[in-house]
N, C-alpha and C positions, 0 to 999 in steps of 0.2 A: 650183259649189259650196264651192271653199276659192280664194281669190283671196290672194296674198302679192305683194305692190306695192312696189317700192323698198324692201327690206328690207337694213338694216345693223345690225349687231352684232359687238362687239369683245369679243376675249377675252385682256386684256391688250394687248399691244401687235400682236396678229394678228386680222386680219379674216378672221372664219367667214363672214360675209354683205357684201356690198358692193353695194347697190342692186340685190340679186336679187329677181326678178320671176318668178313662174310663176301659171296658174290651172289648177285642177282641176275637170275636168268633174263633175258630178252621176252617181252610182253607177259611176264609174271606179272599178277594181281597180289601184291605182299601186304598183310595186315603187320605192322610193327606194335609189338609191342612190350610193357615192362612197368614198375611201378612211378607213380607220379615222383618227378624230380631227379628221375634215374639218367636223364641226358637224352630223351628223343628228339626234341625239338631242337637241341644244341646239334647233334647230328645231320639234321635238315640244315642247319644255318650253315654248316661246314662242307656239306654238299654243294649247296648255293653259293659258296666263295664268301659267304660274309664272316667267316671267322676261321683262323689257320689253324690246323693242328700243331702239336709239339712235335710230332712225329708219325709216319706212315703216310698212305696217299688215298686219294679218290680217284678211281678211274672212270671215263664215262668215253662213249665212243666220239670219234671228233664229229663236229657240227650237231651233236644232239642237242636238240631243242628242250630245257628243262622249264618245267611250270610248276607255279605253286601260286596261294594266294598270299596277297600282300598282307601285312598285320596291320595296316590303318584302313579304315573302311573308306573307297573312292567318293568323293562329291564333286561339285559344279553342276552348271547347267545342262550338261551335255545328257540326253537323253537314254535310257537304260540300253535300249535296243542299239544305239550306234554305240555305247560303251563296249558291249559285248562285242561286236563286229571289228571293232578297231583292235581289238587283242590278238587276231590274227593277223601280224603285221604285213606278212608276206601279200596275204590279200591286199591289205590297203596300200601297200607300195604298189603293187603291179596296177590298181586301179587309178591310183594318182598319176602314175606314169603312162598310162593307154590314153589319159585325156590330152597329152601333150606330145606324144610320139609321132613322128612324121616317116621315118624309115618303114618302109612295108614289110621289110623282113622282120624287124624288130616288133611291129605290131602284130605281126602272124605269132612270132612267139611268146609275146604277153598272153593272146587270147586262147593261144593251146595250152600255157600253164594255168591261167583261170579256168579252162573245161577240165583239166587234171586235179585239181585242187578244191572242184566243185563249188567255186566261187560263186555264182549266181544262185545258187540254192540255200546260200549262208544265211540269208535273214531269215528265213524258212527256219530252219536250225537253230540260230539265236533266239528266235521265239517261241521256239516247242523248249528249249533249255529253261528258258527264264519262264515260261509257264508251267513248268512241272517244279521248279523252284517256289511257285506263288506268286506269281507276276500274271495278270490277266492281260488282254489287249491293251485296254485302256493305259494301266498301270505302266508296261513296256514305253508308251509314249511320253512320259511325265519324266522332268529331267530328276537326277539322282539327289538334290538339293531337297527334295519333296521329301525324303525317306529317311527313316531314323537309322542309327547305327548300325543294328541288328539287320534291317533288311539290306542297306548298302553292302554288307559284308556279304550277304545272298548272292547281289549283282558280280560281286568279284569272284564268287567261286563259278558263277555262271560263266563268266570271261574267259577263266581258266579252262574248264571244260571244252569250250567253244573251240578254243586255240588248240585242243588235241596234241599237248606236246608227246616227244618222245618219254620223256620219264615225269610222270605226273606225282607230285610232294601233296598229300594231302594233311593235313596236321587237324584232326577233330572237327573235321568238316560238318558233322551235325549238329556242333554246339548252337548254331545260330538257325537250326532249321524246327519246324514243329514234325510231328509225326507224318503227315503227310509228305512233306519236303523229304522228310529221311527216307521212307518207303520207295519215292520216286528214285532218291539219290542211289539206293540202293540197286534198284533195279537198272538205271543208268550204268555204273559202275561193274556191273556182272558181264558187260560185254565190251568194255575199255578196250581199244584195240592195238594200245602201246604198255609200255612198262608202268607200274603203278606201285607207289607205294604210301601205305596210309597209316597215320596214327589213329588209334581209334580204342574207345572204353566201351563200344556198342558191340555185344556179342553178336546179336543179331546180323550187323553188318560185317563181321569178321567172320561167321559162319556162310552166308549169303556170298560173299564176294571173294575172299581169299583162297587163293589156291596155294600160298605159302604163307607162311609165319616168321617175322624176322625177332628172335627175342634179346632182348639188354637184361643181362644180368652180372651183377658184380663185375660191373665195367668189360665186361665179352659179351659177344655178338654170336648167336645160333640161329641159325636158318632150319626149320622144320617144313617138311612137305604139307601140304593140305590146309584145311581150315583151322578154327581155332577149335573147335570140338576133339579134332585129330590132334592138334598141339598139346591139349591136355591130356588127352589118354598115353600120346607118347610119353610125356614128362613124367607121369604116373609109373610108367612101365620103366623107366629110367631110374626113377628113383628106388623101385623094388628092386632090379638088379643091381643097382650101385650099394644097397644096404645088404643084399646077399654078399656080395663079394666084400665088402669090408668087414662084415662079420667073420667070414674067411681068413681074410689078412690078418686080422685082430688074434685068431689062434695061432696063425702061422708065427706070429710075433712073439705071443706069449710063450710057444714053446720053443724059439731059439733064445729068447732072454731067459727063460727058465734053465737051459742047458748052459750057458756062458755063466749064471751066477753061481749054479754049481761045480762046474768044472774049471772055472778059470783058473784057481789056486793050485790045481794039479796038474805036475809037469808032463805027466803022459797024456793030459787033455788040453794043454794050453794052446798047441797049433789049432786044434779042432775050434777051442772057444773063439780063437781070434778069426778063424773063417767065419764063424755065424757071425760076430759082432760086424764084420765085412757086409755081409749080406743082410744085417739088419739095417745099415745104413744105406744100403741100395734099396730098399723096400720103401719106393715111394708110397706114403698114405693116400688112401681113394679118398678125394673129396667127396662128400654128399651133396645133394642137391638139398640145400637147405631152403625153403621159403621163406620170406621174412612174415612174421607174426601180422595179420589183419585183427585190429582192433572191431570187435562186435559193436553193432548199434544196440541200445538197450532202452524200450519205449515203453513205459509204465503203462499198466492195461488200467483201465477205471475203475476205481475200489467199488463201485457199485451201479452195476449194468443198471439201464433205462429201461423201461417199458415200451416197446416197437408201438408204431414208429417214432423216431426221435424228432423227425423232421416231415412236415407233410405239405405240397404245395397243391392247391385248389385253384386253376383260372388265375395263376401270378403272372405279374409283368414286373421287369426290372430294366433299368437303364438310366441314363445321367441327364441332369437338368429334366427336360419336359420331354425327351427322345427315347423310347422304350427301344434296348436292345433285343430282348427277349420277351414272347409271351406266348399266352396258352400253355403254362406250367402247370401239370397235371402229374405229379412225380411223389413216391414217399421213400423214405429211408429208413432202413431196419437197422439196430443196434450192431449186426454184425455184417453188414453190405460192404460190399470191394468193390467199389465202382471205378471204371475209368473212364474220363472224356473225352470223346473222341471230336475231331473238328478242324479244319483249319484254323490259323491264327485269323485273328480278328472277327471270328463269329460269334464269340460271347462267353466262352470258357472262363476266363479270369473273373468276367461279372457273374456269372452263375456261382461261381466258388464263394465268392464275396457275398452273395444275397443268403447262400445256404449259411455262411458262417455269420451272419448277423452284421457285415461291417456293410452292406447296403439295404436300405429300406425298399419294400416292395412297391411298385408305382401303382399296382391295381391288385385283383384278387387276395388270395389270403394264403399266408406262411405261419403254419403252425409248429412251434418246437416244444420240447420237454422242460418243464419250468429250470431243471437242474443241469439243464445241458452244457457240459465245458466243448470247446472246441478247439484244437489244434492247428495252427495255420502255417505253412510254411511256402514262401514264395522265394524265386531265386534271387529276385531284385533285393529284396531284403537283408542280403550280405552286406550290401552299402549302407544299411544302417545301423550296424554294430558299430559302435565306438572305435576307432582306429587307435586310440592311445590307451585304451581298456585291455583287460585280461580275461580269459575264461574266469577266473575267480571273482572280478568285480561283476561279471554279468550274471553270475549264479548267485551271487551274495543277496542282493535285494529280494531274489525269490525265497530266503531262507532266513528271516530277519533275525529269527528267535534262535538259530542255531550259531553253536560254538564253530571256531575258525576249522577245526579238525572233521568237522560235518559239513561243513562248506568242500573242503577239500575232497572229503571222500564222493561226494556228488561230482564234482568236477573229474574225477579219475573215473566215474561211472560213464560220465558222457565219453570218454576219451583222452582226459587230459590230466595226467598225473603227474605227481612229483612237481619239478620245476616248470612242466608244461603248463601248469595253471596261471603261470607269473607271467608268460610270454605276451607281448602285445598283440593285439589283433591285426595291427598292421604288419607283422613279421609272422603270420601265420599263413600256409598255402590255403589254396582254394578249396581244398576238400577238407582242410582242418577248420575252416569257417562254414562250411556246409554241415559239418558233425556239428559244431557248437550250435548253430542257428536249431539245427534238427532237435538237439539235447533241451533248447530252451522252449522251442514248440510244444515239445510233449514232456514236459517237466511235470505237469501237475498230473499226468493220466488224463486226457482227456476222453470222451466218449465218442469223439468224431475226429479226425484227423485227414485235413485236406493237404496234400502235397504239390504243388504245382513245379515241375521240373527238377525233382532232390538229386537226379545224378549228375548233373554237368560237369562237375569237378570232380567226379569220382571214378577212381580206376576201377577195372573189372572184379578185383576180390573185394573191393569196398563196396560196390553194386549188389554182389554176393550177398557180402553181411547185411546191407538194406534189405532185400527180399526176404532174407530169414527174420530179421527182426520186424517187417511190416506182417509176415506170415504167424510171426510169435504174439504179433497184439491183438488184443481180445476186443477190440473197438471197433467203430465201422473206418471205412478209409473212403476218400474220394481222390484221385489220380490224376494226374496230367501229365503224361511224360512222351517224348519222342523216342524212348528205349520199349521197343516192342517186345525184347525178351522179359520185361521187369513188369509189363502191361499181363503177359501171358502167365507169368508166375504167380501173379498176387491180385488178377482182377477174375472175381467172379461175374458182374454184368458189363456191359458195354452201353455207353449211353452217346448220342451223335446231339453235337451242338451243331445245327446248321438252320439254315432256312429262316432264323427269328425265333426258333424253339430248341427245346431239349426233348429228347424222345428216345427210349428204348431203341437199341440196335440189332436187329434179328441176324443173327450171325456172329462169324467169330474173327480172327484176326484176319485170316486168308480170306476171308469175303470182303472184308474192310478194304485191304491191298488191293484185289481185285479193281474194288470200286473206284480206288484212288488213281490208280493206274489209267483205266478206262477214261476217267474225266481228265486227266492231263495230258492224253494221248503219248503214252511212253513208247519211246523207238524202242524199247525191247518187251513191247507187248506182242503186237501180231501174231503170227505162225505158233511162238512159244506159247504165249497165254490161251490160245485156243487148243494146243494140245494138252495142256494143263485142265482144260476144262473138258475134254473129251475124256481124259484119263480119268478124271474123277466124278463123271456126270453121275454115275449109275448109284456110287457112293453117297454122294450129296444128295440125291434124290431119295435114297433110303433115309438119309438123317433128317431131312426136311418133312418126312411123316411121321418124325420121333414129335412127342408135346415139346413146346419151347422150354419150360421149366427142365425137362431132362437135358436138353441139349448144354445150358446154360451150366448146368452143374456137372456135367460129365468133362467137359476140355479143361475147365480151371483144376478140378481135381487131379485130371492126368498131370497136368503141370506141376501142381503142387507136389504131387507124388514122384516126379522125377528132380525136383528141387531137393526133397527130402533123401531121395537115393545118393544124389551127388552129396551132401551132406555125411552120410553113413558113409562114402566111400573115403571122404578125407579124414572121418574120425576114427576109420580103420588106419590108414595108413599114418596118422598121428599116433596112435597107440601102438602099431608097429614097430615106430621110432625111440619111442619112450622104452619099450619092451627091451629092446635090443641095447640101449644104454644103462638099463638096470639088470641087465644080464651079466654085464660084464663082472669078474670076478672080485675086481677090486675097487667096485662103483662107491661102495659106502665109505669103505678105508681112506679111498683119495681125497673125496670131498663129501663129506657128510651131510651138509646142510644141503647141498645139490642134489644129493642122491633124496633126501627127505621131500625136497621140492617136486621133484619128478616123481615120487611116489605119490605125494599128495594130486599132481595133475593127472595121473594115471588114472586114480578114482574120478576125477572129474571129468576126464574123458571116457571112462565106461561107464558112467551116471549118464552124460551126454548122449552116448550111443545107445543105451537102453531107452531113453525117452525118445531118438529120434527112430527106433524100431518100432516102439508102440505107436508112434503116430503114423510111419509107413502102413502097419496094420489097420488101423482105423481107417485111414484115407482108401487104403485096396478097399475094405467092406464098403464103405461109402461109394465108392466109384460103381462096384459091382452092381450096387443095389439101385442107384442111379439108371444103370444101363440094363437092369432087369425089365 
């Protein structure tokens, strides 16, 4: 379907693609992954014809229709449903021609083609897509100009999905969606009938939708069969194999070099020594797969824990002006709670978060907070409040008025801005770096409660994994709003539903919530497949529902945290193997003593981290077994 051949493209001195080649099969659903800034969006622009490569070609079948979401949000007086219907240009053109056509033969051709493309059911399909993305029947009849930029980007996404192009290009399609829209989109894309290439850092989407992964690394493209979890497994296996081959090759190289050094001066062995030199020259070094370092997140835990509950609401209501948004709030938050807020955008999740943080006063009822309660608040829109002319140093320094400059720089480095990066202007930082800075500022003083509203929007997959670890290591309470299901399942112990003007605990897990969302949206992928899933799990679910509610809440999150810790242990084992291989070289300390010493120190840190991870794994295993008993 899509053939990328020997593609080369440079951005200034940096090569984004260097003779990169890949072949995407027809009807493949491909997840496109790589570090932020590696060139994924650039490849989309090259495929779309917006940019021209220095060399190489992009091959597509003749007459293939290409579809991608426009970067600018649509606007104007046009109704939402009309805008989406207009995205099918063939249907629009045929309907326009049908109004004026006089030739009976042409009229017959038009009506036949309209029937072939299911033109008459198009309004229902457009309405279903808009409904899945969060627009009810009344909203679909309103003009585009009534909606904010984020909601209009949803309309643009709906239009592209409705047009069903032969090659669908999606660049971070969940960035403008809430969890409910994300769940619907994942279900929709599972059955997409044509070829799809999607850039995403949402692991749940990549695992559920993708049957291939296209990886961009070091200016090269590699296509893997399977979803993202399969891709990670294959990468680990490749790393182990290459490490083994490199070790064997290095032994062979050292043996040959020793022979040359020993016998080069002897006339009787000179010919053999020259032969060894030629063999050495031909022995191409095996390049290891080296993952670039992911900086961890550090969230200081509260120095002095508070006695629970740290927040208690009794009959509370909250809103704006004289209009309450949420009523009848009877909830408590403990000092170590991990709560995820569920509910569609506009239902009041942000309003509830502001009430808990003390940024909104209750309109009625009672809200009791611990006297010394410190709250850290991260909201995506706050990135715009950072001083674009400022630097990480200038943002951190006011929080440490009595500290020496070296101490401020040390704290900047802990947040993730070491050396000269601490003096980089905010306007020159990437979206992920701005989010990192904002998270560092929000957690600076070790709050007792951390509220996070969509913290992953600008983070790649590895950075999201680092964020997940930081949240799980943090010892305070967490309230999380996110469209990233993987993050919710890994970090949240309790689910609260914000709907119908109130907030209440949700009795179920994320699979239950997914079914609820898809049933409400009338997902096209629901039908028989959903019924089949329900039938298969009915016996297990019936047994689970007989368990005490507290047991269910404890077991599922513990199992998810176990998986996360297990993944961390695998990564630490891989890193230890690499460091051991480097230290095992006979000349490791002779060549570069400082580097070897640093490696030895790094090995000690990795070993300590592995021991801590193994201890955590054992504790979680015991806790899960107790909860299931």
